C-alpha positions as CSV (number, residue, x, y, z in Angstrom):
1,S,35.8,11.1,26.6
2,C,33.6,8.7,24.5
3,C,30.4,9.6,26.4
4,N,30.6,13.1,24.9
5,Y,29.8,11.8,21.5
6,A,26.1,10.8,21.8
7,C,22.8,12.2,20.6
8,P,19.2,11.1,21.5
9,L,19.5,8.2,19.0
10,G,22.6,6.7,20.7
11,P,26.4,6.8,20.1
12,A,27.6,9.0,17.3
13,L,29.7,7.8,14.4
14,L,32.9,9.2,13.2
15,F,32.9,10.6,9.6
16,A,35.4,12.5,7.4
17,K,34.6,15.6,5.5
18,M,36.6,15.6,2.3
19,S,37.6,18.7,0.3
20,Q,39.4,18.8,-3.0
21,G,43.2,18.7,-2.6
22,E,43.0,17.2,0.9
23,G,44.2,13.7,1.6
24,E,42.7,12.7,5.0
25,G,39.9,15.3,5.4
26,R,38.7,16.7,8.7
27,R,36.9,14.2,10.9
28,F,33.7,14.8,12.9
29,Y,31.1,13.1,14.9
30,A,27.5,13.1,13.8
31,C,24.2,11.2,14.4
32,S,24.5,7.5,13.5
33,A,21.0,7.4,12.0
34,C,20.1,10.9,10.7
35,R,21.9,12.1,7.6
36,D,19.9,15.4,7.6
37,R,20.9,18.0,10.2
38,K,17.3,19.1,10.6
39,D,16.4,15.7,11.9
40,C,19.3,15.6,14.4
41,N,21.6,18.5,14.7
42,F,24.4,16.7,16.7
43,F,27.7,17.7,15.2
44,Q,31.2,17.9,16.7
45,W,34.6,18.1,15.1
46,E,36.9,15.3,16.4
47,D,39.7,17.8,17.3
48,E,37.3,20.3,18.9
49,K,37.5,20.9,22.6
50,V,34.1,21.0,24.2
51,S,33.4,23.1,27.3
52,E,31.7,21.7,30.4
53,T,28.8,24.0,29.8
54,R,28.2,22.6,26.4
55,L,28.5,19.1,27.6
56,A,26.0,19.7,30.4
57,A,23.6,21.3,27.8
58,R,24.0,18.3,25.5
59,E,23.2,15.8,28.4
60,E,20.2,17.9,29.3
61,Y,19.0,17.9,25.7
62,N,19.3,14.1,25.5
63,R,17.4,13.6,28.7
64,N,14.6,15.9,27.5
65,H,14.2,13.9,24.3
66,Q,13.5,10.6,26.0
67,P,10.2,8.9,25.5
68,A,7.3,10.0,27.7
69,F,6.9,6.5,29.0
70,T,9.3,3.6,29.5
71,H,8.7,0.3,27.7
72,R,7.4,-1.3,31.0
73,Q,5.0,1.6,31.5
74,N,3.7,1.2,27.9
75,V,3.1,-2.5,28.5
76,E,1.1,-1.7,31.7
77,R,-0.9,0.9,29.7
78,Y,-1.6,-1.6,27.0
79,E,-2.9,-4.1,29.6
80,N,-5.2,-1.4,31.0
81,F,-6.3,-0.4,27.5
82,L,-7.4,-4.0,26.8
83,L,-9.7,-3.9,29.8
84,L,-11.6,-0.9,28.5
85,P,-14.9,-1.4,26.6
86,L,-14.7,-0.7,22.9
87,S,-16.4,2.7,23.2
88,K,-13.6,3.9,25.4
89,R,-10.7,2.7,23.4
90,K,-9.1,5.7,21.7
91,F,-5.9,6.4,19.8
92,C,-4.5,9.9,19.2
93,Q,-3.2,10.1,15.6
94,E,-1.4,13.4,16.3
95,C,0.5,12.0,19.3
96,Q,0.6,8.4,18.0
97,Q,-0.5,7.2,21.4
98,L,-3.1,4.9,22.9
99,L,-5.2,6.9,25.3
100,L,-6.5,6.0,28.7
101,P,-9.7,7.8,29.8
102,D,-7.9,10.1,32.3
103,E,-5.8,11.4,29.4
104,W,-8.6,12.3,27.0
105,E,-8.7,16.0,28.2
106,K,-5.0,16.5,27.3
107,H,-5.7,15.5,23.7
108,Y,-8.8,17.7,23.2
109,G,-9.0,18.9,19.6
110,H,-6.6,16.3,18.3
111,Q,-7.5,13.8,15.6
112,V,-8.5,10.7,17.5
113,L,-9.5,7.2,16.3
114,C,-12.3,5.7,18.3
115,D,-13.5,2.2,19.0
116,I,-10.1,0.6,18.5
117,S,-10.7,-3.2,18.1
118,T,-8.4,-6.0,19.2
119,A,-7.7,-6.7,15.6
120,Q,-6.4,-3.2,15.1
121,L,-4.2,-3.6,18.2
122,K,-2.8,-6.7,16.6
123,S,-1.9,-4.7,13.5
124,P,0.0,-1.7,14.8
125,S,1.8,-1.1,11.5
126,Q,-1.6,-0.2,10.0
127,L,-2.6,1.9,13.0
128,L,0.6,4.0,13.2
129,Y,1.6,6.6,10.7
130,P,4.7,5.3,8.7
131,L,7.8,7.3,9.5
132,E,8.9,8.8,6.2
133,N,12.5,10.0,6.5
134,K,14.2,7.9,3.8
135,K,17.5,7.8,5.5
136,T,16.6,7.4,9.1
137,N,13.3,5.5,9.4
138,A,11.9,5.0,5.9
139,Q,9.0,2.8,7.0
140,Y,8.0,1.4,3.7
141,L,6.0,-1.6,4.8
142,F,6.0,-4.9,3.1
143,A,2.9,-5.6,0.9
144,D,1.0,-8.7,2.0
145,R,2.3,-10.6,-1.1
146,S,5.9,-10.1,-0.1
147,C,5.3,-10.5,3.6
148,Q,3.5,-13.8,3.1
149,F,6.2,-15.0,0.7
150,L,8.9,-14.3,3.2
151,L,7.1,-16.1,6.0
152,D,6.3,-19.1,3.8
153,L,9.9,-19.3,2.7
154,I,11.2,-19.1,6.3
155,I,8.9,-21.9,7.3
156,A,9.9,-24.0,4.2
157,L,13.6,-23.6,5.1
158,G,12.9,-25.0,8.6
159,F,13.4,-21.8,10.7
160,R,11.3,-21.4,13.8
161,R,12.8,-18.2,15.2
162,V,13.0,-14.9,13.3
163,L,15.0,-11.9,14.4
164,S,13.0,-9.1,12.7
165,V,15.4,-6.1,12.4
166,G,13.4,-3.2,11.1
167,T,10.6,-5.5,9.7
168,P,7.6,-4.6,11.8
169,R,5.0,-6.0,9.4
170,L,6.7,-9.4,9.2
171,H,6.9,-9.5,13.0
172,E,3.2,-8.5,13.1
173,M,2.2,-11.3,10.8
174,I,4.1,-13.9,12.9
175,Q,2.6,-12.6,16.1
176,S,-0.9,-12.6,14.7
177,K,-0.6,-16.2,13.4
178,A,0.9,-17.4,16.7
179,S,-2.0,-16.0,18.7
180,Q,-4.6,-17.5,16.3
181,E,-3.2,-20.9,15.3
182,E,-2.3,-23.4,18.0
183,D,0.0,-25.4,15.8
184,F,1.9,-22.3,14.5
185,S,5.4,-22.7,16.0
186,V,7.3,-19.7,14.5
187,R,8.3,-16.9,17.0
188,S,9.7,-13.4,16.3
189,L,11.6,-10.7,18.2
190,L,11.4,-7.2,16.7
191,L,14.4,-4.9,16.9
192,D,13.3,-1.4,15.7
193,I,14.2,2.3,16.1
194,D,10.5,3.2,16.3
195,F,9.7,3.2,20.0
196,R,6.0,3.5,19.3
197,Y,5.9,-0.3,18.9
198,S,6.6,-0.6,22.6
199,Q,2.9,0.3,23.1
200,F,1.9,-3.0,21.6
201,Y,4.6,-5.5,22.4
202,T,6.2,-6.8,25.6
203,E,9.9,-6.6,26.4
204,D,10.2,-10.2,25.1
205,E,8.6,-9.3,21.8
206,F,10.2,-5.9,21.0
207,C,13.5,-4.1,21.7
208,H,14.1,-0.5,20.9
209,Y,17.2,-0.7,18.7
210,N,19.3,1.5,16.4
211,M,20.7,-0.7,13.6
212,F,23.2,2.0,12.5
213,N,25.3,1.7,15.7
214,H,24.1,-1.6,17.2
215,Y,22.6,0.3,20.1
216,F,20.0,-1.2,22.4
217,F,18.2,1.7,24.1
218,G,17.1,-0.6,26.9
219,G,20.7,-1.3,27.9
220,E,21.9,-4.7,29.3
221,A,18.3,-5.9,29.8
222,A,17.5,-5.6,26.1
223,H,20.9,-7.2,25.2
224,E,19.9,-10.1,27.4
225,T,16.5,-10.4,25.8
226,C,18.2,-10.7,22.4
227,R,20.7,-13.3,23.7
228,Q,17.9,-15.3,25.3
229,F,16.0,-15.3,22.0
230,F,19.0,-16.9,20.3
231,H,19.6,-19.3,23.1
232,Q,16.0,-20.6,23.7
233,D,15.4,-24.1,22.5
234,K,18.7,-24.9,20.8
235,A,17.0,-27.3,18.4
236,E,15.2,-24.4,16.7
237,R,16.9,-22.6,13.9
238,V,17.2,-18.8,13.9
239,I,17.2,-16.5,10.9
240,M,17.6,-12.7,10.8
241,V,15.5,-10.7,8.4
242,T,16.3,-7.0,8.0
243,D,14.9,-4.2,5.8
244,P,17.0,-1.1,6.5
245,P,16.3,2.4,5.2
246,F,17.7,2.5,1.7
247,G,19.6,5.8,2.4
248,G,21.5,4.2,5.3
249,L,25.2,3.6,5.2
250,V,26.0,0.1,4.2
251,E,29.2,0.0,6.3
252,A,27.4,1.0,9.5
253,L,24.6,-1.5,8.9
254,A,27.1,-4.3,8.2
255,F,29.0,-3.5,11.4
256,S,25.7,-3.9,13.4
257,F,24.7,-7.1,11.6
258,K,28.1,-8.7,12.3
259,K,27.6,-7.8,16.0
260,L,24.2,-9.5,16.0
261,M,25.8,-12.5,14.3
262,A,28.5,-12.6,17.0
263,M,25.7,-12.6,19.7
264,W,24.2,-15.6,17.8
265,R,27.6,-17.5,17.8
266,Q,27.9,-16.9,21.5
267,T,25.0,-19.2,22.2
268,K,27.5,-22.0,21.6
269,K,25.2,-24.1,19.4
270,E,27.0,-26.9,17.6
271,G,28.7,-25.9,14.4
272,H,28.3,-22.1,15.0
273,N,32.0,-21.3,15.5
274,N,32.8,-20.6,11.9
275,Q,29.4,-19.9,10.5
276,E,27.3,-16.9,9.8
277,M,23.7,-16.6,11.2
278,P,21.3,-17.3,8.3
279,M,20.1,-13.9,7.1
280,F,17.8,-12.1,4.6
281,W,19.0,-8.6,4.0
282,I,16.4,-6.8,1.9
283,F,17.9,-3.9,-0.1
284,P,18.0,-2.4,-3.6
285,Y,20.0,-4.4,-6.2
286,F,22.3,-1.5,-7.0
287,F,23.9,-1.9,-3.5
288,E,25.0,-5.5,-4.4
289,S,28.8,-4.7,-4.7
290,R,28.7,-2.8,-1.3
291,I,26.9,-5.7,0.5
292,L,29.2,-8.3,-1.0
293,E,32.2,-6.2,0.1
294,F,31.2,-6.9,3.7
295,F,29.5,-10.2,3.3
296,P,31.2,-12.1,0.5
297,S,29.2,-15.3,1.2
298,F,25.9,-13.5,0.2
299,S,24.0,-13.9,-3.0
300,M,21.3,-11.7,-4.5
301,M,18.0,-13.3,-5.4
302,D,15.8,-12.1,-8.3
303,Y,12.6,-11.9,-6.2
304,Q,11.1,-8.4,-6.3
305,V,10.1,-7.2,-2.8
306,D,7.2,-4.7,-3.0
307,Y,5.7,-2.2,-0.4
308,D,2.2,-1.0,0.4
309,N,3.1,2.6,0.9
310,H,5.7,3.2,-1.8
311,G,4.4,4.5,-5.2
312,L,7.2,3.1,-7.2
313,Y,8.3,-0.1,-5.5
314,K,5.5,-2.3,-6.8
315,H,5.7,-5.8,-8.2
316,G,4.6,-6.3,-11.8
317,K,5.6,-2.9,-13.2
318,T,8.1,-2.7,-16.0
319,G,11.3,-0.9,-16.7
320,R,12.5,1.7,-14.2
321,R,9.1,1.6,-12.4
322,Q,9.4,-1.9,-11.1
323,S,10.7,-2.6,-7.6
324,P,14.5,-2.6,-7.4
325,V,14.4,-4.2,-4.0
326,R,15.9,-7.7,-3.7
327,I,16.8,-10.3,-1.0
328,F,20.5,-10.8,-0.2
329,T,21.2,-14.0,1.6
330,N,23.9,-16.4,2.8
331,I,21.6,-19.3,2.3
332,T,22.4,-21.6,-0.7
333,P,20.6,-20.0,-3.7
334,S,19.2,-23.4,-4.9
335,M,17.2,-23.6,-1.7
336,I,15.4,-20.3,-2.3
337,V,12.3,-21.4,-4.3
338,L,10.6,-18.4,-6.0
339,P,7.0,-18.6,-7.2
340,V,6.7,-19.8,-10.8
341,E,3.2,-18.2,-11.1
342,E,4.8,-14.8,-10.6
343,G,7.2,-15.3,-13.5
344,Y,10.3,-16.9,-11.9
345,R,12.0,-20.0,-13.3
346,F,14.8,-22.3,-12.2
347,C,18.1,-22.0,-14.1
348,T,19.7,-25.5,-14.1
349,I,23.2,-24.0,-14.9
350,C,23.2,-21.3,-12.2
351,Q,21.3,-23.6,-9.9
352,R,19.0,-20.9,-8.7
353,Y,15.6,-19.3,-9.4
354,V,15.7,-16.2,-11.7
355,S,13.3,-13.8,-13.3
356,S,11.8,-15.1,-16.5
357,G,13.4,-12.2,-18.4
358,N,16.8,-13.0,-16.9
359,Q,18.4,-15.0,-19.7
360,H,21.6,-17.0,-19.2
361,C,24.6,-15.5,-20.8
362,E,26.9,-18.3,-22.2
363,I,30.0,-15.9,-22.2
364,C,29.5,-14.8,-18.6
365,N,28.2,-18.3,-17.7
366,S,25.6,-16.6,-15.5
367,C,22.1,-15.2,-15.5
368,T,23.3,-11.6,-15.3
369,S,20.3,-9.3,-15.2
370,K,19.7,-7.4,-12.0
371,D,16.5,-5.6,-12.8
372,G,14.4,-8.3,-14.5
373,R,15.0,-7.2,-18.1
374,R,17.1,-9.2,-20.5
375,W,20.7,-7.7,-20.4
376,K,23.1,-7.8,-23.4
377,H,26.8,-8.8,-23.4
378,C,29.4,-6.2,-24.3
379,A,32.5,-7.7,-25.7
380,L,34.6,-4.6,-24.9
381,C,33.5,-4.4,-21.3
382,N,33.6,-8.2,-21.1
383,K,30.3,-8.3,-19.1
384,C,26.6,-8.0,-19.5
385,V,25.0,-4.5,-19.3
386,K,21.5,-3.0,-19.3
387,P,19.7,-3.1,-22.6
388,S,19.6,0.7,-22.7
389,W,23.3,1.1,-22.4
390,F,25.9,1.6,-25.2
391,H,29.7,1.4,-25.1
392,C,31.3,4.8,-24.9
393,N,34.8,5.0,-26.3
394,N,35.6,8.1,-24.3
395,C,34.7,6.5,-21.0
396,N,35.8,3.0,-22.1
397,C,32.7,1.5,-20.6
398,C,29.0,1.2,-21.2
399,A,26.6,3.9,-20.2
400,L,23.4,5.6,-21.3
401,Q,23.7,7.3,-24.7
402,E,23.0,10.7,-23.2
403,H,25.5,10.4,-20.3
404,A,28.1,13.0,-19.4
405,C,31.5,11.5,-20.2
406,E,33.8,11.1,-17.3
407,R,36.8,12.3,-19.3
408,T,36.5,16.0,-18.4
409,E,39.0,18.7,-17.5
410,A,38.1,18.4,-13.8
411,G,40.9,17.2,-11.6
412,C,41.1,14.5,-9.0
413,F,38.9,15.2,-5.9
414,V,41.9,14.5,-3.6
415,C,45.0,16.0,-5.2
416,G,43.4,18.2,-7.8
417,K,45.5,16.8,-10.7
418,A,43.9,15.6,-14.0
419,G,44.1,12.2,-15.5
420,H,42.7,10.1,-12.7
421,K,39.8,9.8,-10.2
422,R,40.0,9.9,-6.5
423,S,39.7,6.1,-6.2
424,T,43.0,5.7,-8.1
425,C,44.8,8.7,-6.7
426,P,48.5,8.0,-6.2
427,S,48.5,10.3,-3.2
428,L,46.6,7.7,-1.2
429,S,47.8,4.3,0.0
430,V,45.9,1.2,-1.1
431,T,44.3,1.0,2.3
432,K,43.2,4.7,2.3
433,T,41.9,4.4,-1.2
434,K,39.6,1.5,-0.2
435,R,38.3,3.4,2.8
436,Q,37.6,6.6,0.9
437,K,35.3,5.4,-1.9
438,T,32.6,7.8,-0.8
439,P,33.0,11.4,0.4
440,K,31.7,10.6,3.8
441,K,32.8,7.3,5.3
442,V,32.0,5.7,8.6
443,K,34.7,5.0,11.2
444,M,33.5,2.4,13.6
445,G,34.8,4.0,16.8
446,I,31.4,3.8,18.5
447,C,30.9,5.2,21.9
448,K,29.5,3.1,24.8
449,R,27.3,5.5,26.7
450,S,24.4,7.4,25.2
451,A,20.9,8.6,25.7
452,M,17.4,7.5,24.6
453,K,14.8,9.0,22.5
454,H,11.6,7.9,20.9
455,A,11.4,8.0,17.1
456,I,10.9,11.3,15.4
457,F,7.3,11.3,14.3
458,S,6.2,12.6,10.9
459,R,3.5,15.2,11.3
460,K,2.3,14.7,7.7
461,R,-1.4,14.2,7.7
462,M,-2.5,11.0,6.0
463,K,-6.0,10.0,4.7
464,N,-7.5,7.4,7.0
465,K,-10.8,5.7,6.3
466,K,-11.1,4.5,9.9
467,K,-13.6,6.1,12.2
468,K,-12.4,9.5,13.6
469,C,-13.6,11.8,16.3
470,N,-12.6,14.8,18.5
471,L,-12.4,14.4,22.2
472,P,-14.5,14.1,24.2
473,C,-16.7,11.5,22.5
């Protein structure tokens, strides 16, 4: 039954393992979020019969990998933590946990931060270690520049409710301003796979959520929290802002986002029936075609999103070292005003803001650059390409001068014959061809029942300038 296909991170997804010469490939269930077996070893062939003993062992494993505390217990712990004097407020860096005095002895010898201030508690993304698995968590946190820009843009567009899906720093900024400024009217709900945030936010502010399979770990109560967030004060406009791990499957993410949009439409606000919930999907520009495949109404903005803890994704760098991360949105491009002082200008022909280096091509009738550099038009390809690319007569397309030509002796990945690639293999129907663009493709038969687990914490030691001590202090 479907309940057999679940791991600690929720319902599994159905994939296909392709081999050369095979048409369909053998299908298997695997973790929805972890692409690396060492992070989650759940694996089961679809056609494999599973014994009762193995099923019982799997259920036991899932139970044992639940969080030590429930969200409600963490909220109560936080309230008790706030009552402590500053000298007794401690945070264990190794366990990533706020410590109450009767727990100090259990964490003896661990690295512990002392004198945790209220300001630090209001900025949990700076207190917690970022989770670093690029495909599962990839907590590259917005730099203040990008975070403030996003919030200013949201306010300028008239939104007062923000569904923050995997954007803890934006949620944190909104929560902080709401507590400090009486006239600040924006509210946020954070949906994130990182259960550590339940230590700092109530059930109305945070839901433990897996964006790869649209799974609320808190069950129907968490579903209702999200529905109520959409429903409250119908006059207030809602926008969803999401910053998924860049190694995540676009098809799985799109499936979840459409589910969230469906929840938004169910609030029965006027004019919702045939509309998409306004959305900012923050992702690298080279995923543009994949995102537009699932959301044709989206456009990519030129704004470069940068991150505090990523060495390469920084604004202002040039060439391949500049941030490739952009904002994809279904909001009319002309309404997205980008800062002129950071090198953006308004193209009157395209009716949108573009990077200063993104010159309008009269042949394409568009500002065609994706990476901020000025692209050049190739008459043979009939499109603009990167300035470092040249037209290759063997491949019949533009590529880097040192590239390996596609015209090799290797055969098709599906049938093994030469002369074509898998995407155009005559052995596959048009429908199958579209589904099999990548070796591993997600099928959306998602199970209903699953188990819970807190996020897998990185044990990597990070330099921290904050005050440290060893228990007892």
